[in-house]
N, C-alpha and C positions, 0 to 999 in steps of 0.2 A: 103885536103877536109875539109871544115868547118863542125864541128859537130853541129847537131841540139840540141835544148834543151832536146828533148825526149831522144836522144842518150846519152847525157851527164848524164841524170838522171839514165839511165840503167847502165852506167859505174860506177857511184857513188854507186848505189845499189849493184852492184857486188863486189865492193871493201869492202863495209861495211859488206856484207854477208860473205865474206872470212875472214874478221877480227873478225867476231862474236860480233860486237858492238851492243848488243841488245837494248841499250838505245836509239839508233838512228833508228833502224829498226822497233821498236814497239812503239805504243802510250803508254802513262802512264796508260791506262786502261786495257791493254792486259796482259795476263799471259805469262811469259817467256817460259813456256812449249811449246807453239805453235812453236816458232822459233827453240828451241832446237831440237825437234823431226823432224822438217822439215830439219834442217841442217844435222842431222844424216842420214836421209833417202836419202839425195843427195850424201852422201859420198860412196866411193867404198868399201863396206864391203864384204869380201870374204866369211864370214860365217854369213848369214842373221840372224840366231837365236842369234848371239852376240848382236843384237840390244836391246834385253831385258835388258841385264846388262848395256849396254852403256847408254840407256835412264834412267835407275834407278840411275846410278852414276851421270849423268849430272843434273837430276832433284831433287836429294836428296831424293830418295824414300827409306823408311824403309822396306816396303813390297816388296819382290823380288820373282819372279817366277823361278822355276828350268827349264831352257831352254832345257836341254838334255832330261828330263822326258817328257816334252810337245812334243818335236820333235819326240820321240819314239812312243808316242801315236797318232801321226799324227794330232795334234791340229793345228788350224789356227794361223799363226804367227801374222797376223793383229789383230785378235780378242784377242790374248794373250797380245799384246802391249796395246790395248785399255783397257782391263780388269785390267792390272797392273796400268795404269794411274788412273782409277776410284777407285780402291781399296786403292790407296794412296791419295785419297781425291780430285782429280781434279773435277771441277764442270761443268756439262753439263747444258746448258741453256734449261730448259724444259718448259719455259713459252711461251706466245704468241710471234709471230714474231715482231709485232709492227714496221713495216716498214723495218725489215731486210729481205733480199732476202730469198725465201724458200730454205731449205736445200735439196739437192738431196738425193735420197735413199742412205743409208750408204753402201749398197752392191756395189754401182757404184763408190765409191771413195776410194782412198788410205787412210790409217789411218791419215797421216799428213793433207791431204786435208779435211777429215771429221772433225778432231779436230779443224782445222782452222775455219770451219763453225759452229761447234756445241759447243765448249767450251765457257763458259761465259767469256765475255771480256769487262765488264762494270765496272771494279773496279776503285774507286776513280776518277770518271769522272770529277768532278768539283774541284779536288785538285791535280793539276799537279806536285806539289812539292814532292809527294810520288813516290818513284822509283819502278822499276820493281822487285827489290829484295823483297820489301814488298808484291807485288802482288803474288810472288812465294809462300808466306805463306798463301794465301787465299785459303784454302783447307778444305774440310769436315774432321771430325774426326770419328774414329770407324766405318768405312763403311763396308757394306756387300751388297749382291745382292739378289733379288728374281725376279719372273716374274712381280711383281708389280712395281719395280723400285729400286732405290738406297736407302738403309737404312742407317741412320746416327743418331747422337744424338746431342742435344743442348737444347736451351731454346726458347719457343714461347712467344712473347709479344703481348699484345693487345694495339694498339695505340689509344689514346683518346684525351686528352686535348692538344690544340695547343697554344704555347707561341709566342707572337709577340715581338721580341726584338728591334724593330726599335726605341722605345722611351727610351731604357735603356741609362744611362749616358755614355758619351764618355770615361771618365776617369775610369769608373768602380769603384771598391773598393780599399781601401788602403791595401797594403801588407807590413807587418812589416819587415820581413827578407826574401827577395827573395832567393830561392834555388831550386835545382832540374833541370830537363831537360826542363821544360816548359820555354818559354820566359816570361819576367815580365808582359807584356801586356796580354798574354794569362792567366797567373795566376790571374791577376786582374779581368778579365772577368768571369772566373769560380768562383772566390770568390764572386763576385756580384751575380751571378746566384744562388749560394747556399743561400745567404742572401735573395734573392727574393723568392726562393722556401720555405724557412722557414716562411716568411711573409704570404705566401699563404697556410700555414699549411701542406706542404709536407715535414715534418721533416725527414722522413726516407731517402729520396733521398738527402736532403740537408746535412744530417750528413755523408752520404756515399761519397759525393763529397768533403766535408771538410777532411774526413779521407784520401781520395786519395791525396789531396793536401799536407797533412802533411807528406806523405810518398813518393809521386811522383814516384810511381812504373810504370812500363810499362802498358799501357791500351790503346787498339786500339780505335781510334775515338776521343780521348780527344782534340787533336789539331784542328781537323775539327770542333768540337762543338765551341771551342773558336773563330775560324775564322768566323763562322756563326754569332756569336754575334757581331763581328766587322762589318760585312756587314749589320747588322740589319735585317737578314732574320728570318724565323720562325723555331721553334723547336717543336717537338711532344713528349709528355710524354708517356711512356709505362709502363704497369704493367704486371707481369708474369701471363700467362694464363695457368690454370690447365686443361688439356684435360679431366680429369676424373670428375672435378667439375668446369665447365666453369663459373658458376654463383657465385662462392666463391669470396669474397672480397680479393683484393691484392693491397697493396700500390704502388704508382709510384716508380719504381726503375731503370728507364732508360730514357735517353734523345736521341732522334734521329733527324736527319736533315730532315726537310721537303723540298719538292720541290715546284714549283709554283702551284701545284694542291691543296695542303693543304686538308682540309676537313676531317681530322682524327677524329674530335669531333662531326661529324654530325651523322645521323642515320645509315649510312653505316659502315661496319666493316672493319678494316684494321689491318693487323698483320705483325710482323717481326719475323724472325728466326735468332738467333745468336748461334755461337758455338766457343769456344776457348780452346786451350790447350797449355800452355806455355812449351817451351823447358826446360827440367829439367836434367841438366848434372850431378846432384848429385845422381840421382837414379841409382840403380844397373841394371835396365832394360833400361837405356838410350841408344839410338842408335845414333851414330855419324851422320847418314844419315838423321835423323829426323829434323824437323823444328818447330819453333813456328807456330801455326796455328790459324786462326780466319776467320770467315765469318759473314756477317751481311747483310741480305737480307730483303726487303719487299716481302711478299709472299701472295699468294691466297690459301685459304684452299678449298679442293675439296671433302672431305669426309674422310672415314677411310678404312684401309685395315688391314689384319692380320699381326701383327708384330711378334716378338720372343715369347712373352707371352700373348699378348692381342691385341685388335684393336688399331691402331695408326693412327694419321692424315696424310693425303697426302697433299703435298705442291707444288705449282708451283711458280717459281721465277718471280717476277715482275721487280725488279731493285736492285742494290746495295744500301744499306741504312746505311751510316756511323752513328755512335753514340757512346755513352758510357753507359754501363749497369752494374749493380751490382746484384750478385746472390749468394753471399756467403752462403754455406750450403744448396743450392737448387739443387737437383739432376737433371741431364740432362734427357730429354725425348726422346724416340725413335720416329722418324718421317720417312716418305718415300717421296722421290722426284720421281714421276713417270717417266718412260723412255720417252724421246722424241719420237714422233710418228714414225720417220724414223727408230728407233731401235727396235720397238716392235716385228716385225716379226723375228728378229735375236735372241733376248734374250729369247723369249717365248719358 
């Protein structure tokens, strides 16, 4: 009997599923957590509460729940798995649907099905060369819960001036001694950008970029910014936004990738939220299960709610916003990402 194209695709998907080849099963914008938890859920586990430890091991979670204690207290296994995911920094998309299908009520779905619909899955949408391992590191840091939402820490940036790179020279700037992880052409583009920024009197940002190029340490978003310059697309400059003194002057210290909407330098306000925490194996508190972490989102600000010690801003995710930012010596701010509407009745 001749197999139809649809049947062949089902067979191929089953083979890949059994092989666990996530790079073929997921798009480059999706987190690996989706498939990992789905795979575990479909396996025959004789002790269901073992899923907590299996998920933690597979996803590299540093925060782990005591399954036996939760079981004795008659806690919900599904909610325990969800809470463990979120406390380890997994990101729920709490923004507008923007064409995405409405999410059914969380109570009507299994945890894998809910996470498949609710986890943010727009990482590196326009940069397919970034792999799923990198997406695995796209997690919040220092998370906690309240009825208001997920509390985390990072930096808020106000996006203002837009740079049009389409008229920048093709060969960019001369580089005397190429070195480091960046490709030569990427280093040239960033060197020219630093020169251009200095000419526009944005010396603090120009110096920070030059300092990065001299050390070529790991910094999320650098390659993407260089590739944007190659395409002649636009970049947006951002300055740190102080929630306690929003009118206080702050120099540009970040470069983000614009999309075709642009308009960051008009009368409307646009903001970004970034957070990063490098893996530090030299620390006495280092956990082998922990990962490098970084997030970079364009966000909408909705107001303020009570944080640990004061009122803190509430943010809703608009989209992933790659870029490079510099904040040495600037403390992280507490923010709250409100719960998606389908979870409000469960967590309240």
